[in-house]
C-alpha positions, 0 to 999 in steps of 0.5 A: 409439878416439880420443885427444887426442895421437898414440899415440906421445906416450902410448907415450913417456910410458909408457916414461918412467914405466916407467924410473922404475918400474925404478929403484924396483923396481916391477913393477906401478904402480896409478895412481889420480890422474885426471891421471896416468890421463889422461896415460898413456891419454888418458882424460878422463871426469868419473868420478873420484868413483868408484874407477878405476885405470890398471894399468901393468906394467913390461914392458907396451906399454899399461896396463889401464884399469879403470872403472865399466862405465857409463864404458867408453863415455867411454873409447871417445871419449878413449883410445888403448888397445886395446879389450881393455885397457879393463875395466869393473866391474859396476854392482852394485859402485856405491852399496852399503856391502856391496861396494867396487869396489877388491875387483873390482880386487884380484881383477883383479890376482890374475887377472893373476898379480900377487898377489906383485908389487911394487905401486906405489901413489900414496899421496897421490892425492886420489881414492885413499882409505884404504879403497881402500888397506886393501882392496888390502892385505887382498886381496893379502897376498903383494904388496909395496906400494911408495910410488910417489907422484908417480912419473908426476907427475915425468914430467909436469914437462917438457911435450911441444911438443904439450902446450905448444900446448894450454897456449898456448890455455889462456893465451888462455882465462885472458885471456878470463876475466880480461877478462870479470871486470874489465869486469863489476866495478863498485860495486854489481854483485854478486860472483857476477855478475862470477864468472858473466861470468868463467866465461862468458869462460873457457868461450866462449873465442874463435871458434877454441876454447873452454874446458874445466872450470876447477878453481877461481876465487878472488875476494876484496874489501875486508878479505877480500883478506888471505885468499888462498883465498876465493871470491865471494859475492852481496854487491855490490862497493863503492867504494874497495876492492880486488878480487883475482882468481885464475883459470885458463884450461883447455883439455882440462884443461891449465891456465894460471893468472892473477891480478890486482888491481882497485881501484874508485876512487882507490887509496892511494899505498902500494898503488900502491907495492906494485904497482910493486915487485911488477911489478919483482920479477916481471920479475926472476924472469922474467929469471932463469928460464933452463935450469940455474937452480935454482928457489931462485935465482928466489926470491932474485931476487924477494926482492932486489927486494921487500926494497927496500920492506921487504916479505916473502913467506913463502909460495912464489912459484910452482909447476909447472902443467899437466894437472890435474883437480879439486880443483886446477890445480897440479902437486905436484912443484916449487915456487918456494921457498927450498931447492928445488934442482930446475933449470929445463929447457926446456918446464917450465911454472910459475905465478908467483904474486906474491901479497902478503897479509902487509902492510897493502896486499894485492896479487895478480898472477901469470903462467904461463910456459914455460922455453925455451932463451932468455927465458921465454915468457909463456903468459898475456897481460893488462895488469899492475899495479894495474887501476884502475876508476872507482867 
């Protein structure tokens, strides 16, 4: 079997996850989130719409990977596991209300002798449903269920050098996508045509490498720029309006996010002022982003700059980013917000989102950066400031 990273990389991840399992007195960890399954096994099939689990005992060298039988072939091309550690449940468990694949997995847990174990479950994993959890509880009445939400996610917070190398490529892809979108945007051009160019730029990439499936693209125009999470329409762009774009470059499902604002025509002086102060605030954050600095200190550096124009931003200014499957590109462990005392460490990666939606003049700009032993490393590279195009 093949995998993206060397087997020792996966073994290290497993060992670190097991250390956290011991600290939480977990005997067996049931992993449902596709990114955590990928992180510990290498599996990257687009099959998470059906129930699947990586089952990791606290003393095992490898987890079990339990998939729909059809998808075992996907494991052949992606995982580092021994073939005996990949189990497929029959197709008769799919597409019927009479049975649920979690019943098969529950029986597997019993067959392995874990029916009385302390079982860790990822309670807020996007694809671990209430029904799946209820089936587990009903089928394993003698087990003790422990909330293991984000256990593996915290291991993922600090990236390896091999992961950083892939994220640098994702950052290049983000620039390709943004360049394609900005070049396409013009008065009279449909928003969907700019989105199509953006996706082409992300997927085609460079002569050296292309992109994987990006998790989301956000694009708003005119009055809608005060709404941060809207997608494109088939309406045309109009002169004397702003366009905000937030996208990610994706390489092997590792993401680097990037946001910019385009203005068609002569921008108002007030908007140029907001753009300038946001650039200053972003620079202040990046200068402060060093090992040992608490996340909330970055927020304070940001606030001290934007307050000079009487601006405020009630939402967070960023979050950890990296390996993610749909529906989002963000990690759920650390945010750049007030009260977040987590200290920065080398090879943590963040999406620094300086989106200003609360005032009259809406402006969005972001970068993805890596914490190093010295200055922060930008993983995305695109001209900053308000991008102005003739109407």
